C-alpha positions as CSV (number, residue, x, y, z in Angstrom):
1,X,93.1,106.5,95.8
2,X,91.6,106.6,99.3
3,X,93.8,108.5,101.6
4,X,93.1,109.4,105.6
5,X,94.8,112.4,107.2
6,X,95.3,112.0,110.7
7,X,96.4,114.7,113.3
8,X,95.7,116.9,116.1
9,X,93.4,119.9,115.8
10,X,95.7,122.7,114.1
11,X,98.2,120.2,112.5
12,X,97.2,121.4,108.8
13,X,94.9,118.4,107.9
14,X,92.5,120.8,106.1
15,X,95.4,122.7,104.2
16,X,97.0,119.5,103.1
17,X,93.6,117.8,102.4
18,X,92.8,120.6,99.9
19,X,96.5,120.5,98.2
20,X,96.1,116.7,97.8
21,X,92.8,116.8,96.7
22,X,93.7,119.2,94.0
23,X,97.0,117.4,92.8
24,X,95.5,113.9,93.1
25,X,92.2,115.0,91.3
26,X,90.1,113.4,94.1
27,X,87.5,115.0,96.5
28,X,88.4,116.3,99.9
29,X,86.0,115.2,102.8
30,X,86.5,116.9,106.4
31,X,84.2,115.5,109.0
32,X,84.9,118.6,110.8
33,X,83.3,120.6,108.1
34,X,80.4,118.2,107.5
35,X,79.5,118.5,111.2
36,X,79.9,122.1,111.4
37,X,77.2,122.2,108.4
38,X,74.9,120.0,110.2
39,X,75.4,122.2,113.3
40,X,73.8,125.1,111.5
41,X,70.7,123.2,110.9
42,X,67.7,124.1,113.1
43,X,67.0,120.4,113.7
44,X,67.4,118.4,116.7
45,X,70.4,116.8,115.3
46,X,71.9,120.1,114.1
47,X,71.3,121.4,118.0
48,X,73.1,118.1,119.3
49,X,75.9,118.2,117.0
50,X,76.6,122.0,117.7
51,X,76.4,121.5,121.5
52,X,78.7,118.6,121.4
53,X,81.3,120.3,119.3
54,X,81.1,123.4,121.4
55,X,82.0,121.6,124.4
56,X,85.0,120.0,122.8
57,X,83.5,116.4,123.1
58,X,83.8,114.0,120.0
59,X,80.5,113.2,118.2
60,X,79.5,109.7,119.3
61,X,81.1,107.0,117.3
62,X,77.6,105.4,116.0
63,X,76.6,109.1,114.9
64,X,79.9,109.8,113.0
65,X,79.9,106.2,111.3
66,X,76.3,106.9,110.2
67,X,77.4,110.3,108.8
68,X,80.5,109.1,107.0
69,X,79.0,106.3,105.6
70,X,76.1,108.2,104.1
71,X,78.6,110.6,102.7
72,X,81.0,108.1,101.2
73,X,78.0,106.4,99.6
74,X,77.4,109.3,97.0
75,X,79.0,108.9,93.8
76,X,81.7,111.5,93.9
77,X,83.5,109.4,96.4
78,X,83.7,106.2,94.1
79,X,87.2,106.9,92.7
80,X,88.8,108.0,95.8
81,X,88.9,110.7,98.3
82,X,91.2,112.6,100.8
83,X,89.3,112.4,104.3
84,X,90.3,114.2,107.5
85,X,88.7,113.6,111.0
86,X,87.7,110.1,110.7
87,X,88.2,107.6,112.1
88,X,89.0,109.0,115.7
89,X,88.3,106.1,117.7
90,X,89.3,102.1,117.3
91,X,85.4,101.6,117.3
92,X,85.3,103.7,114.1
93,X,88.3,102.1,112.7
94,X,86.7,98.4,113.2
95,X,83.4,99.7,111.8
96,X,85.0,101.4,108.9
97,X,84.7,98.9,106.0
98,X,86.3,101.0,103.1
99,X,89.5,99.8,101.8
100,X,92.1,102.5,102.6
101,X,95.2,103.0,100.7
102,X,97.3,105.1,102.9
103,X,96.9,107.0,106.2
104,X,98.9,109.9,106.6
105,X,99.6,111.1,110.2
106,X,100.6,115.0,110.3
107,X,102.7,115.0,113.7
108,X,102.5,118.2,115.4
109,X,103.2,119.1,119.1
110,X,100.4,120.2,121.3
111,X,102.1,123.5,121.9
112,X,102.4,124.0,118.2
113,X,98.8,123.1,117.5
114,X,97.6,125.6,120.1
115,X,99.6,128.3,118.7
116,X,98.6,127.9,115.3
117,X,94.8,127.8,116.3
118,X,95.1,131.0,118.4
119,X,96.9,132.7,115.5
120,X,94.2,131.8,112.6
121,X,92.2,135.0,113.6
122,X,89.1,133.5,112.2
123,X,88.3,131.3,115.3
124,X,85.2,129.3,115.0
125,X,82.4,129.2,117.7
126,X,83.6,125.4,118.5
127,X,87.3,126.8,119.1
128,X,87.4,128.0,122.7
129,X,90.4,127.3,124.7
130,X,88.7,124.8,126.8
131,X,87.1,123.1,123.9
132,X,90.6,122.8,121.9
133,X,92.3,121.6,125.1
134,X,89.5,118.8,125.4
135,X,90.1,117.9,121.7
136,X,93.8,117.5,122.1
137,X,93.3,115.3,125.3
138,X,90.8,113.5,123.3
139,X,93.1,113.0,120.4
140,X,95.7,111.5,122.7
141,X,93.3,109.3,124.4
142,X,91.1,108.1,121.6
143,X,93.1,108.6,118.2
144,X,96.7,107.8,119.0
145,X,95.4,103.7,119.3
146,X,94.2,104.2,115.7
147,X,97.6,105.2,114.7
148,X,98.7,102.2,116.2
149,X,96.1,100.2,114.4
150,X,97.1,101.5,110.9
151,X,101.0,101.2,111.7
152,X,100.4,97.5,112.4
153,X,98.7,97.2,109.2
154,X,101.6,98.9,107.2
155,X,99.3,101.7,106.1
156,X,100.6,104.7,108.3
157,X,102.8,107.2,107.1
158,X,104.3,109.7,109.5
159,X,105.2,113.3,108.4
160,X,106.8,116.1,110.4
161,X,103.7,118.7,110.2
162,X,105.8,121.5,111.5
163,X,107.6,122.2,108.4
164,X,106.5,124.6,105.8
165,X,103.2,123.7,104.1
166,X,104.8,122.8,100.5
167,X,107.5,120.8,102.2
168,X,105.0,118.8,103.9
169,X,102.9,118.3,100.7
170,X,106.0,117.4,98.7
171,X,106.9,114.8,101.4
172,X,103.3,113.3,101.4
173,X,103.4,113.0,97.6
174,X,106.8,111.4,97.6
175,X,105.6,108.9,100.2
176,X,102.1,107.9,98.6
177,X,103.6,107.1,95.3
């Protein structure tokens, strides 16, 4: 099964992604994690990704598509995956040729997302208030049309992301069966 998780930063995508990966026995892939790993590299690409993320700007579509396709060509993703952080724009949706089974939208208000991120305690270098606010704006501007695209295709499942973790997970599992 190939599942995409979509939600604003702080919606709980990685929490649910890891739970689904475990329960469905398929790998979890987070573009945010991939980009943070690349940002640690002492290469021109690593520096570019780091600076872009720290500014709260989305990695350009072409670069994101290239990196995601490279990862998904690996054998561990052949039987399925849970992916979060991609696609984030309509350009990425149109360039993405994988056949997706379900797209899960974890609905969380901007206020709740900010509250959760502030309360993490392990804030990353790319989680300044300014960068987070910029990402939230980007979500509304670029990713909401992606939700419309998947809604029209009949693939979108909306889940209240402000419930308890187990409740959210149960709802997702029920909806994807």
